[in-house]
N, C-alpha and C positions, 0 to 999 in steps of 0.2 A: 681268255674269256672269263675266268674265275673271278678276277678282280671286278670286272664289270657287273657280273651277276650279284656278287656280294654287296656292292654299293647300291645296286638297283633295289635290292630287297630292303636295305636299311632306309633308303630314300622313300620307297613306296610306303613303308610303315609310318614314316614321319608325316607324309601327306595325308594318310588315313586318319591321323589324330584329329583333324579338323571335323571329322564326321562323328555320328553317333557310334559308340563302340559295339563290337560284337560281344554279346554277353552270354548267350546260351547256345545249346545245340541247334536250335531252330535258325539262329542267325548264320550258322554255317551250312544250312541247307538240309539238315536232317529232320525227319518227321518222328523218329523214335528217340527216346532218351539214350544218351551215350555215356559210357564210363571213360573211354579213352579212344583216341584215333591217332594212328601213326602212319606216316608216309615216307617213302624214300624215292628220290628222283635221280635220274641219270640223263645227262645231256651227251649227245653223240654226234660226231662228225666222221664221215667215211668209215663207219663201223667201229670206231674207237670211242671209248668213254672219255669225255673231256672234262666233265664236271659231275660232282655228286653232292647231294644235299639231303637233309632230313627235316621233317616237320612233325610236331606232335602236340596234341591237346589233351588235357585231363579235366574232368568235370566232377562237380560235387553231386550229392544225392538229389538236388533240385534241377540238375542238368545245366548248371552254370559253369562257365569256364573258370578254372582256378589256376591253371598253369599252362603256358604255351612256350615251346622251344623251337628254335630254328637253327640248324647247323649247316655251314658250308665247309666241305672238306678239301684238303690239298694245300698247295702253296699259300693261297690267300685265305686260309681257314678262319672262320669266325663262328661265334656262338651267341645267339640272342635268346634271352628268356624273359617271360612276362609272368609275374605273380599277381593274382587278383584277390582283393578283399571285399567282402559283402557285408551289408548291415540291413537286416530285415529283407533280404532278397535283392537289395539294390547294390550295384557296383559302386564302391566309394573310393577305391584306390587301386591303381595298377602300377607296379614297379617294374621298370625295364632295365635289364643288365646286359651289356654287350661286352663279351670277353675280349680283352686286349684293345678295346676302344672305349676307354672310360668317358670320353667326351660325349658319347651317345647315351650313357646311362641317364635315366630320367625317372621321375615319379609323376603320374597323372592322378589328379584327384577330381571327384565328381560331386556336384551339388544338385539337389532336386527341389521342386516346389511341393505344395500340399497334395497335388494330384500325381505325385511321383514322376513328373516330367523332368528330364534332365535340363537344367537351366544354365549350368556353368561347368566347364571342363578346363582344368589348368595343367599345362605341360611345363614341368620345371626340371631343368638340367643344370649342370655346373656352369654352362655357358650362357643360357638365356631362359626366359620365361615367356610363355604364350598363353593367353586366355581365349576361350571360345565361349560365347554367350548365345544361348538358344532361346528363341521365343516362339509362341504358338498362336494360332488363330482362334476364333470363337468356337470352332468345332474341335479344338484341342489337337489340331494337326500341326506338325512342325512348319513354321512359316519362314524362319530366318536363322542363320548362324553367322555371327560376327566374330571374326578372328582378329585378335589384337596382338601385334608383334612389336619388336623393338622400335622399328622405324617406319612401319606401314601397317595396313590393316586390310582385311578382306570381308566381303559381305556375300553370303549365298542365300538366295531367295527361292522359295518353293511354291509351285503353282499346281492346282488340282482341278480335275474335271470329273464330275460324277463321283466324287469322294475318292478318286484314285490320283496318285501323283502323276502329273503329266510332264512337268518341265522344272528344271532348276537353272538358275543363272548365278554364276560366281564371278565377282569382280574383285580384282586386286588393286588397291589404291596406294599411291605414294603422294603425300602432301595433298590429299583430297583430289588427286587426279587419277583417273582410271588408267592403269598400265596394261592390263590384259583382262579378257573376259572369256569365260567358258560357259557354253550352253549345252545342256543335256536334255534329251527327250527320253521318256520312259514308256514302256509297254508292260502292262500288268505289274507296274511299280518296279520293274527292273530296267537298268540302263539299256537303251537301244541305239541311241545316236548321240554323237558329241561333236561340237565344233569349238575349237580354240582359236581365238582371234589372231594369234601370231602364226597360224598354219594356213595353208591354202587348200585344205581338203577336209572332208568329213570322216569321222571314225564311226563304224557301225559294229554293234555287238549282237551277233545272231546266235541264238541258243535254242536247242531243243533237248529232248531227253538224252540223246546219245552223241551230240556234236555241239561244238562251240566254234564259231568263226569270228575273227576280228578283221574287218575290211577297212581299207582306205579308199574312199570314193573321191576321185580327183575331178570334181565338177568345175566348170569355168566360173560359176557363181554359187559356191557352196551354201551360203546363207539363204539364198532363194530356194534352193532345193530343200533345205532344212525347214523353212517355213511351210512349204507345200506338204511335207511329210507330217509336220505338226497338225495341219488341218485334217489330214487323213486319219490320224490317230484320234483327234478330237471329235470329228463329225462322222467318220465312217468306221470307227472302232477297228482301225488297222491292226492286225495281229503280227506277231514276230515272224510267223511263217510266211505271211503275205509280204512283209518287208523283205525277207530273204529272197522270195521268188522275184520280187521287183528288181533287186540289186543284181540278181543272176540272170536276168533276161538279156537277150542279144544286144539290145540298144545300149545297155550299160557296160558292155564288155570293155570299151575303150577307156572308161573311167575307173574301172575296178582293179584293185590290187589286194591280194590276200596277204595280210600281215601274219596272222596266226590261225592255224586250224588244229582243233583237238577232236579226238574221238574217244568215247568212253566205253568201259565194260562195267555194267551195273549188276548188283545182286538182286535178290527177290524183294528187297525193300526200296528198290530204285535209288540206292546209294551207290556211287561209283567206287569200285575197288581197284581199278587200273585205268590209266589213260595214256594216250600217245599224242604228240603234237609236233607240228613243224612251225618254227618261228623264222620268218623271212625278213624281219625288220633290220637286222644288222648282219652279222655273218650267219648265213643260213645254217640251222642245226635242227636235229630231231631230238626229242626228249621223251622219256618214259617215266611214269610215276606209278608206284605200287602202294596200295593202302590197306592197312589192317584196321578194322573197326571192332571195338569191343563194346557191345551194347550194355545197358544198365542191368538187363536180366542175365548177363553173363555169357550170352551167345557171341560168337566171333565169326566175322566174315572177312575174307581176303587175307593177304600177307604182304609184308614189306620186301620179301625175297624177290630177286630178279627172276622172272619167269619167261623163258624163251618161247614157250607155247603161246602165252598171252602176247608177247612181243610180235610174233608172227600173225596172230589173229588181228591185233590192232593195226599192224603195218598194212595188212590187206585192206582194212577199212580206209586207211589214209590214202591208199592208192585208187580207191573207187572214184 
């Protein structure tokens, strides 16, 4: 499993380059300024640890990310680091170094307009160069991202309702022919539902303060169901909690498959310091993540040490 997880993390990072970058502590879900955050993850099968990884972020005095590292340990060990450079508070360069995989090394550069909106991002590695062009509507909201690759391109368009992000549509083109399309719906500007044209199901992302669930909804006509849910979000202000209740009612049981379920342990700032999850997508396994947060004022919450008491507490929540 280690090799799969290592490549998955690298691949996921590459796909995220098409989006606006995480810049500061707020982009990572924190409400207070952070100096450093470290986490250590354990994947387990039949009570045995099968994979271990670590993740850490460091921030400057403005709360901006200046350094990010991700490590996978064991036979397929890898280490990825990202170093960020700012100019007048704006991210202008991010250098990516992947130990033992020089082909993944890259430099990302960022350009802005007079309103400090990101308008161009360039991904340059030894093997290829990708450009991402960002445009905005009259309200200064992100309207489109165009990705330009070696032999094809992508276009992601964003749609709003009552000043909030409602939907995005991403199309990948080859010789001006659409090869695939991904539609996402948002609730409170967070991804809630996704449909990929090459799949036969919907993906749902259900999140509250202490739990995250990723569902696979195998409806006979998934796009029709997605259109119906879009109308509920748009005209009835459907909440994430209501969406969750809908997917977990009895009539949806035959269509529902839980891909991932996570439960969280939070501190007094509502930042999670430990979490446990079950991933059913491939070979079923359980994972535990322990996190240490160092706030800008010097206070510390949580630990990266494996904690059997927290494991038992989180395991009981997973079994609820």
